[in-house]
C-alpha positions, 0 to 999 in steps of 0.5 A: 572370703566364704571359707572365713564366711563359713567358719565365722557362721559356725563359731556363732552357731557354736556360741549360740548352741552352748550359750543358749541354755545357760541364759534360759537356765539363768531365767528360771534360777530360783532365788534364795528367798524360796528356801524359806517358803515351808515344805509342804504339798504344792511347794515344787508348784510354788517355786516352778511356776512363781518363785524364779519364773516370774518374780523372786520368791521374796515378794511373798514369802513373808506375806500372810493372806486367806486362802480366798485372796491367795486364790485372787492373786494366783487368778490375777497373774494367770490373767497377766500371762502366768502358765498355769493349767487349773490344776496347778492353780488349785495346787499353788492356791492351796499351797500358799492358803495353808502355808502362807495364810493369815490364820495359824497353820493347821496341825499336821501340815509341814 
């Protein structure tokens, strides 16, 4: 009985070691809508902290807001648990306020 228990415990541990990283990776997987985000400074931060981390990019990729509105939205997310340092808040806000702005994207911004 003890030998069977050890074999079973080893099998469970092995399965956990193999499957746990896959489950974490699946949770952080970026959805297809993230590819529709414009290229530009801060895109990587938006993909890392927003798209795939908390909600799909499809939720915001077509939104157009002012920089102030985006800042308020980012701060609302932080208040509800989004894990961003202050510099990350600035990076994400600047990206969204530039590339998903309710105003024209400035010349030279890609």
